N, C-alpha and C positions, 0 to 999 in steps of 0.2 A: 375445429380446435387443433392447434399445433401440438404434435407429440414431441416430447423431449428426446434428445439424442444422447445416449450414454457415452458415446465416443467423444462428445464435446463437454462432458461433465455438467450437463444442464440439469438444473433444479429450478423450475419456474416459481417465483414468489407469488403466493396467492392471497396473503393476508394484507388487506387494505391498510390497516393501522400500522403495520410494519413499514410499508412503502411510504406512508405519510411521515412516519418518524424519521426515516432515512433522509427524505427530502427536506424536512425541517432542520436536519443537522447540517445541511449544506449552507454555508454562510456566504451570501452573495452581496455583501455590503459594498465592497469595492471592485470585485471581479464578477462579471456576469457570464463569462464564457465557460461552459461546462461540457465535458466530454464524458458520456456514460458508456462504460464498457459492458458488453453483454446485456442488452436491454431485454432479451427474451421476448415475451409477449407485451412488454410495455407497462407493466404494473408500476414500476418506479418512474418511468418516463412521463406518465401522465401527470404525476404530482410535480415533477421538476418543471414541466411545461407551464404549470400554473404559478410558478414563482415569478414575482414581479421583475420585468425587464430581462429575463434570462435569455441567453443565447445558447440553446442546447443542440449539441450534435450527439449522435449515437454511433457506436462502432460494433459491428456484429459479424462473426465469421460464417454463421449459418445462412446459406443462400435462400432458404425457404421463407425467411422472415421479413424482408423489405416490403413486399406487397401487402402483407398482413398489417404491419406496423403503420405504414403510410395510410392505409385504408381506415384503420382504427383511430389514428392520430394524424390528421391532415397537416398539422403544423410541423411534422417531421419531414415533409416533402423537401428534398434538396439538402436535408441535414442528416441523411443516412449514409454511413460509410460501411461498405461491405468489404471487410478486411480483417486480418489477424492483428490484434493490438500489439502483439509481441514483435511483429515485423513492420508495422505501420510507420511511415516516415512522418513523424510528428512535426518536424520543422518545415516540411513542405506543406503541411496542412495549415500551420499557423506559426507566426513568430511571437504571438501574444502570450501573456501569462494566462493560465486557465486552471479550472478545478477538475479533478478526476473523481468520478463517482461510479458506483455500481455494486451489483451483487456478483462478486468475482467468482468465476469457476474454480472450485477447490483444487482441481488437478493442475492448475497453472498459477495458483495464487502467489507463490513465492517468486515466480518469474515476473508476474505483474508488479510485485513490490520492487524488485531490482530494476525493472524498466522505469518505474517512477523515479527512482534515485538517479538513473542515468539522465533524466530530464528534470531534475529537482529545481533548476533555475527557472523553468517555465511552469511546472506544476506547483502552485503555491498553496494548494489545499487538496487533501484526499479524504473522501468520506466513502466508506464502503464496508461490505460484509465479507468476512473471511470465515474459514473454519475457526471455531472458538480458540483452539490451541494456538493457531497462527496469530490471531488477533492479540492474544495474551502475551505472546512472545514480543510482539512489536512494541507494546506499551510497558513491558516489565521493568521493575526496579532491580538494581544490583543486589546480589546475595539472595536472589530468589531462583527457584527451579526453572522458571520460564526465561530468565535473562540470558541473552546470548547475542549472536551475530545480528539478528534482525533488530533487536532492541537498541544496540549501540549505533548501528548505521542510521536507523530511523531518527533516533533522538539527537544525533549530531546535527541534524538539519531541520527537524520538525518538532513542534510541541505536540505530544501525542496524548490521546484521551480515549479510554474505553467507554463507550456510550451505553450499550445494552446488549443483553443476550437475545437470541432468536431460536425458538424451538423448532425441531424438525417438521412438525405439522404445519409450519408456515409455508411449506413448499410442496410442489407436485413435480416428481415424486419426492417423498420425504427423504432427506439424506440420512445416513447412519450416524451422523455426528451433530453436535450442537454448533451453532454459529454465533458470531459476535460482530457487532458494528463498532467501528472505530473512526476517529477523526484525527487527521494530521494537518497541522497548520505550519507553514514554512516560517522559520525564524527570520526575523528582519532586524536590521540595526545592530547585528552582532558581527564582530570581526572574524570571518572565517579564514584564519591564517593557517589552514591545513588543506591537504590535497585528498580528495575522495579516494583516488586509486591507492595511495599509501595507507590511508586509514583502513580501507577494505582488506588490504593484504595483512596488516598487523592484526586486525580483529579476527580474521579467519584463521590465521596461524595460532593465535592465542587460544581460541576456543576449540581447536583440534585436541587440546589437552586441558580442558577447563578445570579439572580437579587437581592438576599439578601446580607447582609453584610457577609463577610467571617466568622466572629465570630458565626453567626447563622448557616452557611452552614457546619461548622466543628463540630457541636454539636453531641455528641455520638461517636466521634472518639477519640481514645486514643492518644492525642497529647499534648505536653507541650506548652500551649498557652502563658505562661509567657515569653517565648523567642521570641514571634512574635511581631514585632513592632505594636504599636497602630494604626498607619495609614494603615497598611496592614489589620488588623482585621476589620477596619471600611470600607475597600474597598470591591467592589464586585468581586467575582471570575473571571468574564469575563474581568476584567481589570488588572489581575495579569499577570506577565510575566512567561515564561517557567522556568526561573531561580528561580522565587518566589515559584513556585510549587515544584521544586527540593529541595529548602530550607525547605519547609513545610514537605516534605517526610522524611527529615533527622531528624525531631523532633518526629517521631512516633516510 
């Protein structure tokens, strides 16, 4: 049996029904290419491999796992990438659109999220497990406690959906927090007349002072405030919609 490494933030999924549910949430109607991040002992991998016509690759930093996984799941032979997903050259691996899936290590979950956004034109769907609080932030609505930077940036490009909770006893070892599974599906057919870099700057600046008026939060940012409605300037950043933030990014 492979022991978990605390340094890698490993918590191996052990509940079959959870792995099955995550696999079922991956929608492969039009896209069959899937990259699973952090397969661990392959609990999710085996269900993904059973999906019709799927082209599954897995990426794992832990050098102990390739031999184990390929032995347990021979169909992964030649599909195993021993690398750090945060540093992995995605475009050298494929130019195609693909789906990202996984039980993401909690200690780098935010970094994985931003890595996904960096490749949002290739990653047309993401299904995965995060610490519950992080998952809730990604799907949160305006004027809620969880709404913030992750919410706006994710929802600018993806339709987001919170699917289900996962209890600590679903893992070995059990984490000290609850988990949540979410699905993000890339928006298509919508005019993205805004720049990600500008949007990210505006959103981060605004939420640095989320409880103050937007007029205060945006100080120091080169933005044409004369074109911003007074009621928006007097509102708090955490009460603005995703479309409001897109509008602001277009003024920078």
